[in-house]
N, C-alpha and C positions, 0 to 999 in steps of 0.2 A: 498410480501415476493420477493425477490431478491437472485436470484440465484449469485456466485461471482464462476469463475473458473476461478483459476492460471496457470499460467504452464511458464516453463523459468529455474525453479533453479537448482541446478549439482557445483561439482566438480570441480574446478580452484585451481591454486594456485594463494598462495601471490603473490598483483599487479595486478594483472588481471582483467576481467568483467568479468560485465552477467547481463542480462536485464532480468528482470520481465514483464506480463504483466495480469493481471487480465480482464472480459469482465464477465460485468453485466447483467441478462439478466432474462425478472419480471416487475414486479414495478416498473424499476425505473425513474419513474414524482416522482419529488419534491427533488432530489436528493440533496441534501445538497455539503456532500465535498467526497469523495477516498483518499483513503490513505492505507499506510506500518503500521503493524506492526510487531517486533518479540519477537519471544523464543528464547532465548539460553537454555539450560539440569539447573535446581538450578537458572533460573531468573524468573521474573517477566515479562510481555508480557510486551514491552516500545514501543512510534511510534517513526514512524524511519524517515517517514513523509508525509506531506497533501495536498490536492491540492482543491479550493473552486471549484464545479463543473459549476456554472453560473460565469456572469459577466467578470474579466482580470484573474479570477483564480486563487490567489493567491494560495501562496504553505507557509508553513514549516519545516522544519526538525530542523532532535535531534541537537545535537549542537556534536555527535561526528562525526555525517559521511555529516553537511557542507562541501562544497568543492567537494567531490567526490561519491552525490551517484543525482540525478538527477529525481523524478518527470514529469511528462506531463498526456496527456489529449489526447482522441479522442469522441471529446463526441460525434459521427456523430459513431459510432461503439461501444459506450456505455463500456470506456475502460480503462483501466489508464494502466500509463510503471513505473520499479523503471529501470533506468539504474545508474544499481550500478559501480563504476572506481572505479582503485586503492586500492582492496580488500584487507585489514587484515586477520588476522585467527580471531580476534574477530568478526568480520560481520557474524556469521558461529552460525545458528541459523537455527528455519523455521521458511517463512516466511509470514504470515495472511495479503492479505484487508482485506480492511471494505470499507465499502457503509454504507454512514448514509441518511438516509433520515428526510427531518427538515417538520411537518405537522402542518396545523395552526388548531388549540383542539378550542371546545368552547373559555376560557379567552387564549388559550397560545397556541406558538408552540411547538409543545413533537416530541424529538429522536428516530427515527428507527433507527438501527444499526446494519449491516452484515457483516457475515464474510465468506473468502472461506474458503477451506478448510486446506490450508497450504504447501508451499510448499520447501522441505529444499534444504539450500544453508551452502554447505561447501569450508572454506575458506581450504588448506593447507598452511605448512613455511615451 
C-alpha cells in the first residue's frame, strides 16, 4: 500500500498562487508516476498534471493549466508538488494526489493507483 498526504490547499483571490504538496509513504518502490487530479462539483475528476518518477521526469499538463501550473518532484522525500500561479475561479476544485506503481507481473506490467484524501482549492473572483 501507498499512503499519500496532501497539504497546501486554501482560499485565494483570482490571480493568486498556491503550492500543493503530496508526500508518499509505504510501498513507494516501483513508483511509475505521480500527479494531481481535480474534481469540481458536478464534474468528473480530471488530470491536472503528472510527472514520471524515474529518469528525466517527463511531465504532462491539462491544456487548461499549461503555462500557469508547474509540477515537480523530490525523489529523496517521495514528494510531489504543484505550483499554481495565476489562479482562476474555474480552478476551484478538490485536488487529489495520485501515485501509480507499475509492477511486472508474470506476463505484463500491472498498474496500481493510490489516492490522497483531497485538498480544497477555492479561487474567489
